[in-house]
N, C-alpha and C positions, 0 to 999 in steps of 0.2 A: 407651350409647356408641355405638348407630348413629347416635343423633343427633349428638356429638360429631363419630363422622368425617365424617357427610352434610355438615357447619357447615365443617369443616376443607376436605372436597374446596371446600363453593363458594367460599372463602376461597381459596384456589390457584387456581382458575379465574380469579378476577376479577383476582390478580395479575400472571397470566400476561398478559391480558386488555391490562390498562394497562401493562404493560412493551412489547407488542408496537407500543403506541399510540406508540413513542419517538418513528417514524418514519411521515410520510404518503406513501403510494405512490401515483403515477400510472402508466398505460399510452396511449403513442398512435405512429399510424404515421403518417409523412410519406413524399412521395413526392420521394428526393432520393439521386444517387448518392455512397456514402461517402468511395469514391475519389479523387473530386475534392479532396473535404474535405480528407483526409489528405494530398494532396498539396499542399494551401497550407497545411497547419501543417507540413509537412517545411523547407519555406522559410522561413514565420515566422519559426518557432521554433527554428534551427540548432542553439543552445547546448544545450536538451533533446535534442536529438538527439544530441550529442557528450555528455553523461554529466550534464550539471544540473539538479539536484532541487530544490533550493530556494536562497532568499538570504533573511538577513535583513540588518540596519542593520551588522553585523560581521563575516559569513563566507558565504562562498559555497560550498557542500554538494554534492560532487562524487561521482559513482559511477565502478566500474571493476567486472569480474566477466567468469571466464573460467570458468562453468559449476561443473563440479564439481571444478574444483581451486582455484578457490574465490574472494573479490570482494573491494574493499574501499571504503571511505566516506571521504570525503576535506575540510577544510574547511579552508579558505582563510581568512586573514585578510584582510578586503579593505581596512582599513592600510595595513599591513608585507607583505604577500603571503607569510606565511608559511605553510607546508601543513603541517598534519597529521593522520595517520592510522591508521587500524587495519582490522583484519581484521571485513568482514560481508560474506555470501553470500547472495545479491545484492540491494544495496538496491533497491527500490521505489519507496518512501516516504520524506521526512521530516518529522517531523512538533513542534510546539513547546509546549511547556502548562509552565508554571509555573516558566521562564524552563530549562527540561532540552527536550535532543533526543530525539526517539524515532525509531529507525530501523526500519522493515519488510524482513524480509529474502524473498527466495523461492527459491528450487530447485525446478524441474519434474523434475531427475534423476531415475529411480527411481520411487519412490511419492510424491517430493514433499517438500520438506520448509519450512519458516517457521519466523522466529523474529524477535525484536523486541529490539532494545538501544536501555538508556539512557545516553543521554550526558551528564554533568552540565557538566563544562568540557571543551571541545575540546580547549583547550591541555595537557589531563593529557597527550596521546595523543604516542606517537614523531610525531617529524620527517623530512618526505622534502623532494625538490625539485621534483617533478615529477609532475601530474597527466598519465598516460596517455592518448590517444586516447579512447574507449573505442564502438566502432567492430561493429557486428553482423557476425559471422562474422571478426572478427579476434581472436586470442588472445593478451591481452599477458600471461601469469600469471606474465611474471620479473620484473613490477613492481610485484603483488600486496603486501600488507602480512602481516608474520606474528606479531603483536602485537593482544593484545585491550586492552593499556594502555589505562586512559580510561576502557574500554566496563562494563556490566553486562548482562547477559542475563537478560530479563524473562521469557521463554516458547520454549520450543522445541517444535517441536510437527511431527510424522510425518502424512504423508498429508491434508496440507490445503496449498494453496498462498494469500498474499495477491497480492493482485493492489493493491490500493494500499488506505493507512490514513486517514483521516481524524479531526478534532476536533470533538466538538458537544458543547457544554456541559461543558466541560474534563474531557472523557472518550475515553478513546483509541478508534478502531471501527477495524473492517477488514473488505473486503471478500473474500473468502476464497471457495474453488475447491474442491469438493472432485475426491478424486483417481478418482472412480470414474464420475465423467462425469454427476452426475445431477443437481448443485444449485449455486446461487450462496447466498451466504447472508450477513448482518450481522450482524455480532461484535462482543461488546464487551472490550474486554481486562479481566479479574479476576483478581488478582492474580497467578495463575503458569498461568491458561488461560482459553479465547476462551468467552464465553457465547454464544450464538445469541441474538440477540433477533427476525431477522426472517428468512425465508426469502425468495427470488427465485422466480417463477414457473417457472422453468427456468436448467442450467448454460449463460451465458454466454461466458465464456473458454475457450476451447483451447487459445488461444496469450496470449503475453503483450500485454495493451491496450494502447494510447495513450492517455497519460495528459496530459489538459491540466488542468492546477491555476492557480487564481488565490487561492489564500488555504486555509490548514488546512482550513476548513468550506465549500469551493467547487471543486468537482472534477470533470472529464466523463472518463468510460472509454469509448476505442470499439473495439470487437468485430467480429469480420469472420467468422468461422465459428462454427456453420455457420449463424448468423442475422446481420444487421449491424445497427448500430445505437449509441445511446449508454448508458451508464450516467450519468445528471446526478445530485449530490449537492449539495444546500447549506443547511446547516444541518440541519435535522429532515424536509426534503424530499428524496424521489429520485421521479427519473422515469426511467421506461425508455420509451427513442423507438426504435422499428424503424424502419429506412431500407426503402424500395421502390424501386427504378430506374423 
C-alpha cells in the first residue's frame, strides 16, 4: 500500500509540473515612463477608450458599465447597423472560439465578482437603437440592458476579479486578481470553475488595467499601482515587464 501511495503521489506531482509548463514566463526591467506611453495609447485608439472591445468580419462588440447598477454588451452588425444587446456587468474581454463569443465580466464592488457569458448567436439577443458612450466617471445606467436573452452564464465567481481573458490552444484562460491583495494568477475555464494554471510573483492589478489587444492570443495589460509595467501575453509566452523612470 505504501509503494502504491508514493507512486500515485509522484504521478500527481509530475502532472502538476506539466500543467504549469503550459506557459513560459520571463521577467525584465526597463527604464521607461509608463504615463507617456499610456497617453499615446489613449489618443491612438480612441474607440477602445469609448468602449470598443472586439471586432471581427461581422460585428463590432462594445461595452457600457454603470458599476453596481449593471453593464451591457452590444453587438453591432457591421453590414446593416442593427445593434443587439444583453446584460453583462461589466465586460472586460471578448473572445471567440469555434464560432461562439465569450464575454468576461468583472465588478470590483464589495468583495468582487466575475462571470463569463457564452453567446452562440448575437442576433438572438434583444435589439436596441443606440450604444451610449462609455466614459469613465459618467453613469449611464438608464441605457443598460435588462435582458439575459441570448446569453448563457458559464461561471459566476465571488471574491475574484477577471482582469482580461485570452485564448490559447482552443482553451479560454483568464488573468485573475484575488480580492485579498495577494496574488495574480492565470486560470483556465474548466466546466463551471476556474482552475489555476500559473501563479505570478505578486498581485499586479489594484485598478482596472489598460488593455491593448492585437488578437485573441496576443494582448498587453498595463498596470500602475503599486508598481508599473506591462503583463504581455502571446500564445503561451508571458512576459512581465516592470517600468522604472
